N, C-alpha and C positions, 0 to 999 in steps of 0.2 A: 137554793141549790148551791151555787158556788159562792154564796155569801151575798149580803146586800151591798151591791156596788151600783154606782150611779150611772145612768145613761148619760152620754156626753151632751145631749140636747134636752135633758129632763132632770127635774129635781126628785123624781120618783125612783127609789131604789129598785134595781133589777133583781128579780128573784126567780127568773126562769133558768133555762139551760144555756151554758156558755161553752162553745166549741172553739178550741184553739187551732189555728191553721197557719201555715207559713206560705208566703208568696212563692211563685215559680212553678216548677213542674208539678209538684204535689198539689198545689192549690188548683191548677187548671184541670188536673185529672180527678180531683175530688169533687168538683162542682157538679158534674153529671150524676154522680152517685147521690149527692145531697138532693139534687133536683128530683130524683126518683122517690126520695123520702119526703118530698114536698117542701124542701128548704131551698130558697133562692135568695141570694143577697139583694137587698134593695139599693145597694150602693156599689158602684164599680170600683174595686180596689186599685185598678190600674190608672184610674183618673182621679181618684179621691185620696186625700191625705188622712182620712179617718182610719183609725186602727181598731175601732169597735163598730162592726157593721150590723145593722138590723136586717132581719130576713123576712120572708113572706109569712113566717110563723112568728107571731108576737112573742111567743114564749121561748124562742131560740135566737141567739145572736152569735156572731162570729168575732173572735179577737185575732188580729194579725200579729204574729210574733216571728222571731227568727226560728229556723228549723230546729236548731240545737236547744232552743228554749222551751219548745212545746212540752217535753216531759216535766220540766220544772213547774210550769204553770199548772199542769194537771196534778202533779204530785202535791203541790202546795195548796190546792183548792181554789186557785184563782180561775180555773176552768174545770168544768165537770168532765169534758171529753176533749180529745185532741186527735190529730192525725200526725203520726211521726214515722220516719223511716226506721226499719229494723236496725240499720247501722247505728243510728243515734241511740236507740234503746239498748243495743248490746254494748256500745261504748260507755254509756252513762250508768248502766246497770238496771234501769227500769224498776227500781224498788217502789212498792206501794202502788203499782199500776196493774190494772187488769186489761188484758189484750184480747177482747172477745172476737175481733174480726180482722182477718187478713184482707185488706182492700184490693189486693192483686193489682196495684198501680205502682208507677215509678219503679218498675222492676229493673234490677241490674245485679252485678256481682261485686263483692269486695274481693280484690285480687292483688297478688304480688306481680309487679312488672319491672322489667330491666331493659337496658339498651340492647338492641339487636346485636348479636355477636357475643354478648356476656354469657359465659357458661355458668349459669346459675346452679345446675345440678352438680357440677364439679366443685364449685365453691362450697356448697352444702356438704358434699361428700368429704372434703378435706378439712372441714371444720373452720372455715374462714370466718372471721368476725365481720359481719356485714354492716354497712352504714345504710340505714333504711329511713327514708323521709315519708312522713305521713301526718295526718291530723287525727288518726285513730290510734293513739298511743297504747291504750289498754288492749285493744284487740290484736294489735301487732305484736306486743310483748307476749301475750298469751299464746299466739300462733307459733311464734318462733321458739318460745320456751318449751312448748309441747314437742317440738322437733329436736330439742337439745342444741339449738343454734344460738350463739351469742350475737347480739345486735347492739349497735349504737343508734338510738332513736334520734331523729332530727324532726322536731315539730314544725310543720309548715301549715299554712291555711289556704293556699292557692297556688296555681300554676305548678302543680306537683311534677309535671313532666319535665320541667327545667332541671330538677335536681340531678338526674343521671347525666343529662346533656352537658351540664357545667362542671361535673366532677364533685358535686356536693354530696351525692349518695350513690351507693351501688345499686339500690333498688328503691321502689316506692310501693306503698300499699294504698290503694285508692279504689273508688267505685268505677266500674267499667260497664258501659252499656253496649254500644255498637262496636267499640274498639277503634273507631276512626281516629280519635284524638291520639291514641297511642301510636298507630301506624303513621300518622302525619308527622310525628316527632321521633320516628325510628325507634320506637319502643315495642315490646311485646309482652303480653301477659304470660306468666309461667306457672302460676299456682292459684287455685281457688281458695278462699278463706270462708266465704259465706254467701248464700243466696239472699238478696235483699229485696224487700217490697215495703210498702207503707202499711201501717197498722192503725186501726182505731184503738185508742187507749182511753181508759176510764179511771177516774180517781177511785181508788179502792174503798175509801170511807163513803164517798158519795154513792157508790154502787150499792152498798149495804143499806144506807139510810133512805135512798130515793130510787130504789130499783123499780118501783111501780111507775115512776115517771120517766126514768132513763131507759128502762127495758124496751118499750115500744119503739123508741127512736133508734136504738141499737139494732133491733130486729128489722126495722124498715131499711136501714143502711145495709145490713147483711143481705136482705132480699134483693136490694139493688145491685149488689156485687154479683150475686148468683144469676140475676137476669141479664146483666151486662156481659159477664165472662163465662157463664154456663159452668161454673166450678162450685164444688162443695165448699162451704165456709163453716167455721166453728159455730 
């Protein structure tokens, strides 16, 4: 499937299905969906340093990677499937990836936020050149270009809320869930860019070559989503 790679505790090449996941919110919300498909990790990732986890299905294993690396592992064939946020897929482009299932988890919105009292609409109206801090450079550039607004992008990787508070930026583009963090730092969301949730992604070549093996797993996960959320899935 994803190539003959060795199990960490075995000299036998692994030829089953490899699923790439990232730790954190996505991992926690994905586990119940995998359990409905009969896939349960045999190792607790919170207490183990292992990055390749066997599961209750001998033909399926999990690999633990950074959230931003999931598409790369799947695109390059090191994993057959993965779970990635739509924000990551939009930012990176998602070339060569089939996205068969919206998992309906890790929901949030990609938004523009500013300090309370900053007149964002007026700044846009008069054509001000905004300083915008974000880790989503591609999406931010495209969003403001479509509005005809010139921006100076400031690439940050964390504590985005500090940028307006310290005068580093006029605005930020970041994921917003409850909005509590924004309010706690005297910021407010002023514009939506995209609705975000996590998607099941599949290597396009693997899907064509091994659809008979991958298809049942994809369908089982899709059924789990529908049973959990009562929503139609692709």
